[in-house]
Backbone as JSON, one array per atom type, in Angstrom:
{
  "sequence": "MSRSERLLQLLQLLRGHRYPISGAELANQLNISLRTLYRDIRSLQAQGAIIEGEAGLGYVLREGFVLPPLMFSAQEIEALVLGARWVAERADAQLAEAATQAMSKISAVVTPELRYRLDESPLLVGPSDNHSFCQPQVLDIRRAIEVECKLVIQYQDQQGQQTERTIWPFAIGFFDNVRLVVGWCELRNDSRNFRVDRIASLKVTDIRYPRRRQTLLNDWYRQKNIPRK",
  "N": [[29.5, -2.32, -26.98], [26.53, -0.49, -26.77], [25.54, 2.97, -27.28], [23.53, 3.82, -25.51], [23.81, 1.93, -23.47], [26.36, 2.6, -22.65], [26.0, 5.2, -21.65], [24.35, 4.64, -19.5], [26.08, 3.08, -17.95], [28.03, 4.99, -17.39], [26.58, 6.74, -15.76], [26.16, 5.03, -13.59], [28.77, 4.69, -12.69], [29.39, 7.31, -11.87], [27.5, 7.57, -9.84], [28.6, 5.92, -7.96], [30.62, 7.29, -6.75], [31.33, 9.59, -4.29], [32.86, 11.79, -4.31], [34.58, 14.03, -6.61], [35.55, 12.46, -9.66], [38.12, 11.85, -11.93], [38.09, 12.78, -15.41], [39.77, 11.27, -17.0], [39.98, 8.86, -15.59], [37.33, 7.97, -15.68], [36.99, 7.69, -18.46], [38.86, 5.69, -18.92], [37.78, 3.51, -17.49], [35.49, 3.1, -18.94], [36.5, 2.52, -21.32], [36.78, 4.35, -23.47], [37.43, 7.32, -25.44], [38.64, 10.53, -24.19], [37.34, 12.61, -25.48], [34.96, 11.43, -26.35], [33.9, 10.84, -23.84], [33.44, 13.43, -22.78], [31.46, 14.28, -24.51], [29.43, 12.43, -23.88], [28.92, 13.15, -21.23], [27.86, 15.71, -21.59], [25.52, 14.97, -22.9], [24.12, 13.57, -20.9], [23.79, 15.62, -19.07], [22.08, 17.23, -20.52], [19.83, 15.71, -20.39], [19.02, 16.07, -17.84], [20.65, 15.27, -15.76], [22.51, 16.16, -12.94], [25.47, 16.95, -13.21], [28.45, 17.99, -12.05], [31.52, 19.8, -12.53], [34.58, 19.85, -14.43], [36.89, 19.51, -17.2], [40.01, 18.32, -16.11], [39.5, 18.8, -13.44], [37.69, 16.97, -12.52], [34.61, 15.04, -12.09], [31.33, 15.0, -10.65], [28.29, 13.51, -9.62], [25.47, 15.06, -8.59], [22.95, 14.83, -5.99], [19.47, 14.23, -6.61], [18.93, 13.67, -9.22], [16.93, 11.53, -11.03], [17.17, 8.37, -12.28], [16.28, 7.72, -15.59], [13.55, 5.56, -16.08], [13.44, 3.87, -18.27], [15.92, 3.47, -19.35], [17.43, 0.99, -20.16], [19.92, -1.58, -20.04], [21.24, -3.92, -22.48], [21.43, -6.48, -21.33], [19.7, -6.18, -19.18], [17.28, -5.85, -20.52], [17.01, -8.4, -21.66], [16.76, -9.91, -19.34], [14.31, -8.94, -18.4], [12.63, -9.78, -20.48], [12.85, -12.59, -20.28], [11.78, -12.97, -17.72], [9.16, -11.97, -18.11], [8.2, -13.75, -20.04], [8.24, -16.1, -18.57], [6.3, -15.55, -16.63], [4.07, -15.21, -18.29], [3.73, -17.8, -19.14], [3.52, -19.34, -16.83], [2.01, -18.14, -14.8], [-1.17, -16.92, -13.43], [-4.07, -15.99, -15.44], [-4.53, -13.19, -15.42], [-2.08, -12.07, -14.51], [-0.45, -13.04, -16.54], [-1.45, -11.71, -18.8], [-0.9, -9.09, -18.0], [1.9, -9.12, -17.96], [2.48, -9.44, -20.68], [1.38, -7.08, -21.72], [2.95, -5.18, -20.41], [5.48, -5.62, -21.55], [4.92, -4.87, -24.15], [4.5, -2.12, -23.84], [7.05, -1.32, -23.01], [8.51, -2.01, -25.28], [7.58, -0.11, -27.05], [8.85, 2.26, -26.42], [11.61, 2.05, -26.08], [14.95, 2.17, -27.5], [15.57, 1.47, -31.03], [17.53, -0.52, -31.25], [17.44, -1.83, -28.74], [14.81, -2.62, -28.84], [14.89, -4.55, -30.78], [16.41, -6.45, -29.42], [14.56, -7.09, -27.47], [12.33, -8.07, -28.9], [13.43, -10.18, -30.33], [14.65, -11.92, -28.58], [16.59, -14.73, -27.63], [16.03, -16.21, -25.4], [14.06, -18.58, -24.01], [11.0, -19.92, -22.61], [9.81, -22.96, -21.62], [6.71, -24.82, -22.13], [4.4, -25.52, -19.46], [3.44, -28.52, -17.8], [1.84, -28.62, -15.68], [-1.18, -27.88, -14.87], [-2.4, -26.84, -12.69], [-1.3, -24.5, -11.93], [-2.68, -22.39, -13.0], [-5.06, -22.24, -11.72], [-8.29, -20.97, -10.73], [-8.29, -20.26, -8.05], [-5.9, -18.98, -7.49], [-6.16, -16.37, -8.43], [-8.15, -15.4, -6.69], [-6.82, -15.63, -4.27], [-4.69, -13.83, -4.61], [-6.18, -11.5, -4.77], [-7.26, -11.38, -2.19], [-4.92, -11.02, -0.71], [-4.14, -8.53, -1.64], [-6.16, -6.8, -0.7], [-5.97, -7.32, 1.95], [-7.58, -9.18, 3.38], [-9.27, -11.79, 5.22], [-9.11, -15.31, 4.46], [-11.21, -18.11, 4.05], [-10.67, -21.44, 3.96], [-11.01, -24.76, 2.63], [-8.98, -27.26, 3.39], [-6.75, -29.83, 2.41], [-4.6, -32.05, 3.93], [-1.35, -33.77, 3.88], [-1.99, -36.33, 4.64], [-4.48, -36.68, 3.7], [-6.53, -35.67, 5.19], [-9.15, -33.41, 5.63], [-9.61, -30.07, 6.55], [-11.16, -27.11, 7.87], [-9.87, -23.93, 7.48], [-9.12, -20.69, 8.67], [-7.37, -18.15, 7.34], [-4.79, -15.6, 7.18], [-3.74, -14.41, 4.45], [-0.57, -13.51, 3.15], [1.43, -13.73, 1.27], [2.53, -15.29, -1.81], [4.18, -18.1, -2.91], [6.03, -18.85, -5.76], [6.92, -21.67, -7.13], [8.72, -24.17, -9.05], [7.13, -26.49, -9.38], [4.91, -26.16, -7.82], [2.52, -24.04, -6.15], [2.55, -21.99, -3.35], [0.69, -20.74, -0.65], [1.35, -18.35, 1.71], [0.49, -17.74, 4.99], [-1.06, -16.44, 8.0], [-2.31, -18.74, 10.2], [-5.29, -19.17, 11.84], [-6.16, -21.39, 13.23], [-3.83, -22.79, 13.96], [-2.45, -20.78, 15.13], [-0.17, -19.54, 14.12], [2.27, -18.89, 11.51], [1.79, -20.49, 8.38], [2.36, -22.65, 5.55], [0.48, -23.24, 2.61], [-0.41, -25.48, 0.14], [-1.58, -24.63, -3.04], [-2.83, -26.45, -4.74], [-4.0, -28.18, -3.0], [-6.09, -26.96, -1.88], [-9.35, -27.28, -1.52], [-11.61, -25.68, -1.67], [-12.36, -22.19, -1.43], [-13.05, -19.07, 0.23], [-13.18, -15.64, -0.12], [-13.31, -13.42, 2.4], [-14.91, -10.44, 3.75], [-13.6, -9.47, 5.87], [-11.15, -7.68, 7.36], [-7.82, -8.59, 8.12], [-6.2, -8.3, 11.35], [-3.58, -7.29, 11.4], [-1.08, -5.54, 9.5], [-0.29, -6.43, 6.15], [2.43, -6.19, 5.3], [3.74, -6.14, 7.73], [3.24, -8.72, 8.72], [4.59, -10.17, 6.75], [7.25, -9.27, 7.06], [7.75, -10.2, 9.66], [7.61, -12.91, 9.16], [9.79, -13.29, 7.44], [11.88, -12.78, 9.26], [11.42, -14.81, 11.14], [11.9, -17.11, 9.62], [14.47, -16.67, 9.01], [15.23, -15.52, 6.56], [16.99, -13.72, 4.2], [16.33, -10.38, 3.09], [15.84, -9.33, -0.26]],
  "CA": [[28.55, -1.64, -26.08], [25.77, 0.57, -27.42], [25.66, 4.28, -26.62], [22.62, 3.86, -24.37], [24.43, 1.15, -22.4], [27.51, 3.35, -22.15], [25.5, 6.29, -20.82], [23.87, 4.04, -18.26], [27.25, 2.68, -17.16], [28.65, 6.22, -16.91], [25.79, 7.18, -14.62], [26.41, 4.14, -12.45], [30.1, 5.01, -12.18], [29.3, 8.57, -11.14], [26.74, 7.33, -8.61], [29.45, 5.19, -7.02], [31.68, 8.16, -6.2], [30.8, 10.77, -3.6], [33.74, 12.92, -4.6], [34.88, 14.1, -8.05], [36.42, 11.47, -10.29], [38.69, 12.49, -13.11], [37.61, 12.34, -16.71], [40.66, 10.22, -17.5], [39.62, 7.61, -14.93], [36.04, 7.54, -16.23], [37.21, 7.23, -19.83], [39.58, 4.43, -18.85], [36.87, 2.45, -17.05], [34.51, 2.86, -20.0], [37.26, 2.17, -22.53], [36.45, 5.32, -24.51], [38.32, 8.48, -25.46], [38.17, 11.67, -23.4], [36.41, 13.38, -26.3], [33.66, 10.74, -26.27], [33.41, 11.02, -22.48], [32.89, 14.77, -22.62], [30.2, 14.31, -25.25], [28.45, 11.67, -23.1], [28.55, 13.95, -20.05], [26.95, 16.76, -22.05], [24.23, 14.33, -23.21], [23.44, 13.29, -19.64], [23.39, 16.92, -18.51], [20.92, 17.69, -21.29], [18.68, 14.91, -19.95], [18.67, 16.45, -16.48], [21.62, 14.83, -14.75], [23.25, 17.28, -12.34], [26.88, 16.56, -13.19], [29.27, 19.17, -11.86], [32.94, 19.59, -12.76], [35.09, 20.18, -15.76], [38.13, 18.82, -17.55], [41.13, 18.62, -15.24], [39.07, 18.88, -12.04], [36.9, 15.79, -12.18], [33.15, 15.17, -12.21], [30.55, 14.39, -9.59], [26.84, 13.52, -9.85], [24.77, 15.55, -7.41], [21.68, 14.2, -5.7], [18.29, 14.86, -7.19], [18.65, 13.15, -10.55], [16.29, 10.22, -11.05], [17.53, 7.63, -13.49], [15.11, 7.42, -16.42], [13.23, 4.15, -15.86], [13.5, 3.05, -19.47], [17.29, 3.38, -19.82], [17.85, -0.37, -19.84], [21.01, -2.19, -20.79], [20.8, -5.09, -23.26], [21.26, -7.59, -20.41], [18.48, -5.94, -18.41], [16.16, -6.14, -21.41], [16.85, -9.85, -21.78], [16.25, -10.39, -18.06], [12.89, -8.61, -18.37], [11.95, -10.65, -21.44], [12.78, -13.94, -19.71], [10.82, -12.93, -16.62], [7.81, -11.79, -18.64], [7.81, -15.0, -20.69], [7.96, -17.08, -17.52], [5.01, -15.19, -16.04], [3.04, -15.48, -19.28], [3.55, -19.25, -19.28], [3.35, -20.04, -15.56], [1.15, -17.46, -13.83], [-2.59, -16.9, -13.75], [-4.39, -15.27, -16.67], [-4.38, -11.75, -15.24], [-0.66, -11.74, -14.49], [0.09, -13.33, -17.87], [-1.83, -10.6, -19.67], [-0.18, -7.91, -17.54], [3.29, -9.25, -18.4], [2.5, -9.19, -22.12], [1.12, -5.66, -21.94], [4.11, -4.43, -19.94], [6.54, -5.72, -22.55], [4.5, -4.07, -25.31], [4.75, -0.73, -23.5], [8.5, -1.1, -23.03], [8.94, -2.09, -26.67], [7.16, 1.09, -27.77], [9.59, 3.46, -26.05], [13.06, 1.87, -26.05], [15.64, 2.41, -28.77], [15.4, 0.37, -31.99], [18.46, -1.61, -30.94], [16.91, -2.58, -27.61], [13.55, -3.23, -29.26], [15.27, -5.78, -31.47], [16.79, -7.4, -28.36], [13.34, -7.48, -26.78], [11.46, -8.87, -29.77], [14.13, -11.35, -30.89], [15.45, -12.58, -27.54], [16.65, -16.2, -27.77], [15.74, -16.85, -24.11], [12.71, -19.15, -24.11], [10.44, -20.63, -21.47], [9.03, -24.07, -22.12], [5.36, -24.96, -21.58], [4.27, -26.27, -18.21], [2.44, -29.58, -17.84], [1.1, -28.55, -14.43], [-2.25, -26.91, -15.13], [-2.89, -26.28, -11.43], [-0.76, -23.16, -11.76], [-3.63, -21.4, -13.49], [-6.34, -22.43, -11.05], [-8.95, -19.72, -10.35], [-7.99, -19.91, -6.67], [-4.75, -18.07, -7.41], [-6.68, -15.01, -8.59], [-8.83, -15.03, -5.45], [-5.81, -15.47, -3.22], [-3.99, -12.56, -4.85], [-7.11, -10.42, -4.43], [-7.34, -11.32, -0.73], [-3.67, -10.43, -0.24], [-4.12, -7.12, -2.0], [-7.07, -6.03, 0.17], [-5.66, -7.71, 3.32], [-8.78, -9.8, 3.96], [-9.13, -13.19, 5.6], [-9.6, -16.38, 3.59], [-11.69, -19.36, 4.66], [-10.34, -22.48, 2.99], [-11.1, -26.18, 2.93], [-7.61, -27.68, 3.04], [-6.45, -31.25, 2.57], [-3.19, -32.21, 4.25], [-0.65, -34.88, 3.22], [-2.65, -37.59, 5.0], [-5.82, -36.7, 3.11], [-7.5, -35.12, 6.12], [-9.59, -32.08, 5.22], [-10.01, -29.21, 7.65], [-11.46, -25.72, 7.5], [-8.92, -23.01, 8.07], [-9.22, -19.26, 8.4], [-5.98, -17.69, 7.26], [-4.52, -14.23, 6.76], [-2.72, -14.6, 3.42], [0.27, -12.33, 2.92], [2.4, -13.96, 0.21], [2.41, -16.5, -2.62], [5.46, -18.59, -3.41], [5.95, -19.44, -7.1], [7.96, -22.66, -7.31], [8.63, -24.84, -10.34], [6.07, -27.5, -9.46], [3.83, -25.93, -6.86], [2.29, -22.69, -5.65], [2.32, -22.02, -1.91], [0.17, -19.55, 0.0], [1.9, -18.16, 3.05], [-0.47, -16.95, 5.74], [-1.24, -16.72, 9.42], [-3.41, -19.69, 10.38], [-5.94, -18.96, 13.13], [-6.26, -22.68, 13.93], [-2.51, -23.13, 14.51], [-1.91, -19.59, 15.78], [1.2, -19.39, 13.62], [2.35, -18.84, 10.05], [1.81, -21.79, 7.73], [2.34, -22.69, 4.08], [-0.61, -24.07, 2.09], [-0.33, -25.74, -1.29], [-2.8, -24.23, -3.73], [-3.5, -27.61, -5.33], [-4.68, -28.93, -1.94], [-7.22, -26.17, -1.41], [-10.56, -27.79, -2.18], [-12.47, -24.52, -1.92], [-11.99, -21.03, -0.61], [-13.93, -17.91, 0.21], [-12.58, -14.38, 0.3], [-14.24, -12.71, 3.27], [-14.74, -8.99, 3.78], [-13.04, -9.17, 7.19], [-9.74, -7.33, 7.3], [-7.08, -9.16, 9.23], [-5.86, -7.22, 12.28], [-2.21, -6.78, 11.24], [-0.79, -5.19, 8.12], [0.36, -7.49, 5.37], [3.87, -6.04, 5.3], [4.23, -6.53, 9.06], [3.23, -10.18, 8.74], [5.64, -10.65, 5.86], [8.54, -8.99, 7.69], [7.9, -11.14, 10.78], [7.85, -14.23, 8.59], [11.18, -13.29, 6.99], [12.75, -12.9, 10.43], [11.2, -16.14, 11.73], [12.53, -18.12, 8.77], [15.85, -16.25, 8.77], [15.37, -15.33, 5.12], [17.46, -12.36, 3.93], [15.56, -9.6, 2.13], [16.57, -9.03, -1.49]],
  "C": [[27.86, -0.51, -26.82], [25.92, 1.87, -26.65], [24.74, 4.35, -25.4], [23.18, 3.07, -23.19], [25.6, 1.91, -21.79], [27.07, 4.51, -21.25], [25.01, 5.78, -19.47], [25.05, 3.67, -17.37], [27.97, 3.9, -16.6], [27.9, 6.76, -15.7], [26.06, 6.33, -13.38], [27.79, 4.4, -11.85], [30.07, 6.3, -11.36], [28.55, 8.4, -9.83], [27.61, 6.66, -7.54], [30.55, 6.02, -6.4], [31.07, 9.41, -5.57], [31.61, 12.01, -3.92], [34.12, 12.89, -6.08], [35.84, 13.01, -8.5], [36.87, 12.04, -11.62], [38.09, 11.93, -14.4], [38.45, 11.21, -17.27], [40.31, 8.86, -16.89], [38.29, 7.08, -15.47], [36.21, 6.97, -17.64], [37.92, 5.87, -19.85], [38.66, 3.28, -18.47], [35.83, 2.11, -18.12], [35.17, 2.45, -21.31], [36.87, 3.05, -23.72], [37.45, 6.47, -24.44], [37.76, 9.58, -24.57], [37.15, 12.49, -24.18], [35.01, 12.76, -26.25], [33.06, 10.91, -24.88], [32.76, 12.39, -22.3], [31.55, 14.89, -23.34], [29.1, 13.58, -24.49], [27.99, 12.46, -21.87], [27.6, 15.07, -20.45], [25.57, 16.19, -22.37], [23.45, 14.06, -21.93], [22.98, 14.59, -18.98], [22.15, 17.45, -19.22], [19.65, 16.94, -20.89], [18.3, 15.17, -18.5], [19.61, 15.99, -15.4], [22.42, 16.03, -14.24], [24.7, 16.84, -12.15], [27.7, 17.83, -13.13], [30.73, 18.81, -12.08], [33.33, 20.01, -14.15], [36.4, 19.44, -15.97], [39.26, 19.27, -16.64], [40.79, 18.65, -13.77], [38.31, 17.64, -11.59], [35.41, 16.09, -12.2], [32.48, 14.44, -11.04], [29.07, 14.55, -9.92], [26.15, 13.94, -8.56], [23.45, 14.83, -7.22], [20.54, 14.95, -6.37], [17.96, 14.36, -8.58], [18.09, 11.75, -10.44], [16.62, 9.54, -12.36], [16.29, 7.33, -14.31], [14.79, 5.93, -16.38], [13.39, 3.28, -17.09], [14.89, 3.05, -20.11], [17.84, 2.01, -19.42], [19.1, -0.73, -20.63], [20.45, -3.4, -21.56], [20.56, -6.29, -22.35], [19.99, -7.43, -19.57], [17.24, -6.22, -19.24], [15.93, -7.64, -21.5], [16.34, -10.47, -20.48], [14.75, -10.12, -17.95], [12.09, -9.52, -19.3], [11.78, -12.05, -20.86], [11.76, -13.98, -18.58], [9.39, -12.83, -17.11], [7.32, -13.07, -19.32], [7.49, -16.08, -19.66], [6.59, -16.81, -16.91], [3.87, -15.53, -17.01], [2.74, -16.97, -19.4], [3.13, -19.93, -17.98], [2.33, -19.41, -14.62], [-0.31, -17.53, -14.24], [-2.85, -15.96, -14.92], [-4.18, -13.77, -16.55], [-2.92, -11.33, -15.25], [-0.03, -11.98, -15.86], [-0.22, -12.2, -18.84], [-1.07, -9.33, -19.3], [1.27, -7.94, -18.01], [3.42, -8.94, -19.89], [2.3, -7.71, -22.42], [2.31, -4.81, -21.51], [5.24, -4.46, -20.97], [6.19, -4.93, -23.8], [4.76, -2.59, -25.06], [6.24, -0.41, -23.54], [9.01, -1.09, -24.46], [8.64, -0.81, -27.43], [8.05, 2.29, -27.5], [11.11, 3.28, -26.0], [13.64, 2.11, -27.44], [15.42, 1.24, -29.72], [16.31, -0.82, -31.69], [17.94, -2.48, -29.8], [15.59, -3.25, -27.95], [13.83, -4.54, -30.0], [15.65, -6.85, -30.45], [15.54, -7.96, -27.67], [12.52, -8.44, -27.63], [12.1, -10.18, -30.21], [14.97, -12.09, -29.85], [15.43, -14.1, -27.73], [16.33, -16.94, -26.47], [14.28, -17.29, -24.09], [12.3, -19.83, -22.81], [9.53, -21.73, -22.01], [7.65, -24.13, -21.49], [5.37, -25.79, -20.31], [3.19, -27.34, -18.37], [1.63, -29.62, -16.54], [0.04, -27.47, -14.55], [-2.81, -26.31, -13.84], [-2.36, -24.88, -11.2], [-1.79, -22.09, -12.1], [-5.0, -21.55, -12.85], [-6.95, -21.08, -10.67], [-8.62, -19.29, -8.93], [-6.86, -18.89, -6.56], [-5.2, -16.62, -7.54], [-7.35, -14.53, -7.3], [-7.84, -14.8, -4.32], [-5.06, -14.16, -3.39], [-4.88, -11.38, -4.48], [-7.21, -10.26, -2.91], [-6.07, -10.68, -0.14], [-3.67, -8.93, -0.48], [-4.98, -6.28, -1.04], [-6.9, -6.38, 1.64], [-6.9, -8.25, 4.04], [-8.54, -11.28, 4.25], [-9.7, -14.12, 4.53], [-10.11, -17.53, 4.46], [-11.48, -20.45, 3.62], [-10.67, -23.86, 3.55], [-9.81, -26.8, 2.44], [-7.38, -29.15, 3.35], [-4.96, -31.42, 2.83], [-2.6, -33.44, 3.56], [-1.31, -36.23, 3.51], [-4.07, -37.7, 4.44], [-6.91, -36.17, 4.0], [-7.85, -33.69, 5.7], [-10.09, -31.29, 6.43], [-10.36, -27.83, 7.1], [-10.48, -24.81, 8.23], [-9.32, -21.57, 7.73], [-7.8, -18.71, 8.45], [-5.92, -16.22, 6.84], [-3.41, -14.3, 5.7], [-1.89, -13.33, 3.21], [1.35, -12.54, 1.86], [2.04, -15.22, -0.56], [3.8, -16.86, -3.12], [5.28, -19.29, -4.74], [7.15, -20.37, -7.28], [7.73, -23.4, -8.63], [7.41, -25.75, -10.44], [4.89, -27.27, -8.53], [3.72, -24.44, -6.56], [1.93, -22.8, -4.17], [1.75, -20.68, -1.45], [0.78, -19.49, 1.39], [0.93, -17.27, 3.81], [-0.48, -17.33, 7.21], [-2.48, -17.59, 9.58], [-4.01, -19.5, 11.78], [-6.04, -20.26, 13.92], [-4.95, -23.02, 14.63], [-1.86, -21.97, 15.27], [-0.44, -19.37, 15.4], [1.15, -19.28, 12.1], [2.46, -20.25, 9.49], [1.85, -21.61, 6.21], [1.22, -23.64, 3.64], [-0.44, -24.23, 0.59], [-1.65, -25.39, -1.96], [-3.55, -25.44, -4.27], [-4.17, -28.5, -4.28], [-5.83, -28.14, -1.33], [-8.46, -26.6, -2.19], [-11.51, -26.67, -2.53], [-12.0, -23.38, -1.04], [-13.02, -19.94, -0.76], [-13.15, -16.7, 0.69], [-13.61, -13.63, 1.13], [-14.03, -11.2, 3.12], [-14.19, -8.53, 5.13], [-11.54, -8.88, 7.04], [-8.99, -8.03, 8.43], [-6.41, -8.05, 10.03], [-4.45, -6.65, 12.16], [-1.96, -6.49, 9.77], [-0.02, -6.3, 7.43], [1.88, -7.4, 5.44], [4.48, -6.42, 6.65], [4.29, -8.05, 9.18], [4.37, -10.75, 7.91], [7.02, -10.44, 6.49], [8.79, -9.94, 8.87], [8.23, -12.53, 10.27], [9.29, -14.35, 8.09], [12.13, -13.5, 8.17], [12.64, -14.29, 11.06], [11.93, -17.22, 10.95], [13.99, -17.8, 8.47], [16.16, -16.13, 7.28], [15.85, -13.9, 4.86], [16.59, -11.67, 2.89], [16.43, -9.27, 0.95], [16.08, -7.71, -2.06]]
}
């Protein structure tokens, strides 16, 4: 375990205890000596962590300390790399570029050890043979969701019947072989899923839909009995 990982784990241990925990217990859980523990606590205090206590009495992390956002563990770095590579390969051009830029920013500020993990990660994402993932419609749909505006789409169902729908898009589902737009359908007066590859054409209107996107999404979660993560 690297020192940065150990400091992160120490913070997580302290966060999990409302009352003082002894130095011996912390050192035991981290599998380090008391001397190393005391040095790590001083390092966290120097970074702004409000850790109160002393040897023999125990330590407690007071509220008010925000975990530095770039204190990643090696496993977290690899999870980020895998996610960014998936987005770069499977998402639309804007998201793909954003994922690449985000990883470049993270690489510039993490420790050399974590930078090596980031740049040399063995976790790969294979190319996709479904080019519909990068259809221009996805960009327009994301824009409509962001500004909470109605979409007018020409949609073809499983039977090949094409209808015009006005929908209030509030989410996009990214599945292995398909992209689904989740939205309130004015024709059906209910939430519906629409496959992006069956949308023949669409228009982003300047008409705001009457309910907030988050409200629609929360209602949909409850309707489908989907637990929030």
